[in-house]
N, C-alpha and C positions, 0 to 999 in steps of 0.2 A: 560624605560628600558624594553627590551624583555626578559623574564624570562621563557624558556620552562617549561612545565608540570612537566619533569623528572626531569629537574635542582632545580625546587621548591622543592622537595620532597627529594633531595638530601641535600637541606641548610636546610629543617626542620630537617632530622634525623641527623644533625651535631649539630643544636642547643640542641636538645634533650640528644643527646651523651654528649657533651660539660654541659650541664645542670646537667645531672647524674653525670658526673665525679666530678662537684664542690660540690656537695652534698654529695657523697662519701666520698670525701678527706676532709670534713671540719665537717660532722656531725656523721660519720661512722667510717671510718678508723682512726687508731692509725697512726701519721705521721713518717716518717723515722726516725725523728731527737730523738723518744724516741724509738721506736719500733726498731730500730739499736743501741741502747746507749749499747748493750752487748759487741759489737767490742771493746768498751772503756777498759772492763775489759778483751778480750783476749789480746788489746796488751799491757795491764799493765803486765799481764803475762808471757807476751814475752820478756818485757823490763827488767824485772827481770830475766829472764834465760839470756838473752845476755849482759846486764849490769847492772851485782848487784851492782855496786858499786854507782849506783843512788838510792838504797835502803837501802843505809846505813845510821842508825837513829842517829846521832851524838845529843851529849843534845841540843836539840832545845829548845828554850825557848818561842817559839810560842805556843801557848795552845789557838786555836780558837774555839768556839763552834758553829756549824752547824745544824739550825733545818728543817727538811724535814718532810713535812706533804703528807699523801696521797691524794692530791687534794686539790679544793677549800672548805670552809668552814668546816674547819677539827680541828680547834685549833693551828695553826700557830701563827695567830697573839697574840691569848691570850698566849701562851707559849713563844713569843718573850717579851711580856710586863713583862712577871714572870720572865723571866732571867735577866732584864735588872732593876729590883727591886734589884736584889743585889748589885746595887751599883759597880760592878766589871768588866763590860761587856757592850760595845754598840751592838748592834745586829742591822743589815740593814734589811730592810723589804724587798725581791724580790730585789733587785736594779737591775736597767735597766733591769727588768726581761722580757719585749719585744724584747730585744736586745741579749739574751740568752748568755752573755758572757761567764759566765762560763762552760755551756753547749759547745759551740763552742770551747774553750779551750779543752776542754776535748776528744772533737770529733776529733779534728787535729790528736789526738796521733792515732787514731781509724784506721789509714793505717798502721802502723807500724806491719811487719810481719818477720816471721823466715827470710826471703830473702831480703828484703828491709826497711830500707836501708842498700845496702850492705857495708858489714865490707872495701871493697875500699872506701867507701865517708870518713874514719876517717884517717887521714894521723898523726900518732905520731911525724914524723919528724920534731925537733924543727928547722931545718935550711932551713930559707925562701928562700934562693939563689937555696937551690936543687931543690925546688918546681918548677922549671922553666923548669925543663926535666922531669917533671913528668904530668901523667893525672890526672888535678885537676879540670875538669869542673864540679864535683858534690861533691866536697872539703866540708866537712861540720863538726862543731864543735861536740865534744862529747856530749853525751846524757845528760850527768848532767847538762851540760849549759843551756842546752833547760828548764828542772827541773826547776833549780835556775832564768830564766827567767819567767817563768809562776810563781813562789814565789813572784818575785819582781812584777810582775805588779800586782796581787792581794793585797800584802801587800800597796805598793801605794796607790790603789781606795780605799781599804776598812780599814786597820789597821793604817794609818798614818792619815787620818780624824778623826778615834775616839779617839786617842791620843790628836790630836790638840784642836778639837771642845767638845770633854767631858771629856777629862782629864783622859783616862781609857789606859791601855796598852793592855788589851783584847778586841776580837772582836769577831764578827763572823757577819751571814745571817740566814734569812729563805727562805724556798723556797718551792714552792708547786707544781712544775713543775719538777724535777728532781729526777732521778731513783736512785737506788743503786750504781749503775755504776758510777754516777757522785760522789756520798759520797766517791766509791773506789779511784777516781782521787784525789780529797781533799783529802784525807789520806795519800795518794803518798807525797802530795805536804807538808803535815803539820803533820808530823807522830803523834805528840801529842796532836791531834784535839780530839774532842768528837762531837758525834752525840746525837741529841734528835730525835726520829721518832715518830711523832703524827699522828693518826688514828682515824675517828671518823664512827658511823656505815653509810653503803651506802646511806641510807633510808634518813637517816635525814640530812645528807650534802648536798645530793642533792635537798631535798625539802627546805634547806635555800638557795641554789645557784638557784633554778630553776626560768628562766624569767630574768635572768641578761641580759643585750643588753652587750653583750662583747664577741670580736674576738681576740684570741690569733693571734699576728704575730708569735709567736713560744710558741707552737711547730706547730701552724698554723691551729687549727679547733675552731667550736663554741662549748664551755664548757656547753652551754644550753641545748646541744641535750643529751637527757637520755643514749643512747648509749656510745658516746662518754665520757661522765662523768664516767661511769660505769666501760669502757675499761681503762680508764685512771687510776680511784680509784683502781682496778684490778691487773693493772702491777706494779704500785708502791708499794703498798702493801705486795702483794707476794712477791719482791724482801726483803723489810723493814724485813718482819716477818723471812723468812730465812735467811740470813745472816748478820742481824744488828750487831752480835759480831763480825765479821770480822773487823768492821772498830771503833769497842770501843762504842756501839751505845745504846741506852737505848730505850726501847718503850713504849709507852705512849698511853692509852687509852682516849680518850676526856672524855667518860662519866666517867671514873674512875676520873679523874683529877677533874671536877666542882663538882662532889658527895662528894668528899673527901675522896674516897677509896684511892687516890694515895699519900702515904707518901710524900713531897714536900722535907723533907731532903735528900731522897734518891737521886732527881733529883741533889740538891746541893751538894750531895758527888760526885755525877757523874761527873759534869762538872768544880768541884774545887773551887765552893765559899762558903762562910758562911753561908747565909741563903738567901732564897726566900720569900717574902712577902706574905702571904696568902690572903690578904686582894685585892690582885690583881683579884682575881676569882670570886669575887663579883661586881666588875665593870664589868658596861654594854657599851660597845663603838661604838654607831652605824657606818654602812659604809658610807664613802663618798657621799656626796649629787650628785656627776655627775655619780654613777651607779644608774642606773633606773630599773625598772622592764618593763617587756614585757606583764606579765601575772602573775597571785597572785601564792602563794606558796602552792599548791594542789596537790598531787600524784595522778595522773588516775591510772584506772586498765592497761592500757599498759607501763607508768610509772613503777610501781610496778613489772609488770612483766619481763620488760627488766631488772630493775635492778636484780633483783633475778636471771632471767637467768645467768649473766654476770659476777655477783657477784660469785655466784656457791659454790665452797668449800670452797674459801677464805673467805666468811662469815662467815659459822662455826668455820673455823681456828682461826679468826678474835674474837670467842665470841659471835656471832649475828645468829639470828634466821634467815632463807630465807624469811620473813614475814617483815612488816612494822615495825612491833615492831625491838625497837633499839638492845637488847641484850637478851640473855639466863634468 
């Protein structure tokens, strides 16, 4: 094959551009699935304004518990086991997290605005025959049915097996990739839900995670990159710290939990269970064998600089120094 010199350099430039784009998207940038999650909150506010009936909180017997942590290696699995120790809840662990079922359901709402869907899409006429003389190309059921369908899917997927497999009526799940906006979505669906937001020192969390051969199909990046890890931690934790009370949440600092400074009765009261087993905190359960390291858990000077720079004021707000040390 004959390739001219000019064509060769054009191909080389395109390869470099594509390579850099791949590196940027997976090792530097926050993907749109998380970066634009704020649109979920905007949509929920518009839904409340346009269709307030969808926010009516009748006596809902469902009281799920959702555990959100600010990224990986931050105590979500420990909190999951602790809540399960009550014997009153089955808490699933990042169910089909790569498929991002919950975030994608929430994202579907983000297209709703003040003008769309048009009020004309919703026809309150109960006479079926009369619709043959009307414009019905975009005929849409009321929003309250959309909410009911989201609830029904999640309940069939997560609540029903909790009852059938473990004999408990209450359920929940833990996640490491969801923002406060996803919490607001779940609160819309389940008004009596309770949230536990867990976070850990950015330095300790990344040191524990560093080297994992892991790529996230959703949100879509390599979490072993210190830039991605820190930006993810900051995005999630900033939302948790600012708005946890809005969704009936409680904030738990990992270091306080494992050191015994956190009153477990406070967590139990918050989620409505009788007692949590403190012995769970003494158990150390290793990672699955399929999770392998590509390098040892050692932070370089560059790692520390990146984490400190990106963590910024959130490190201080969360109770940490902007150094390798865990806390003040």
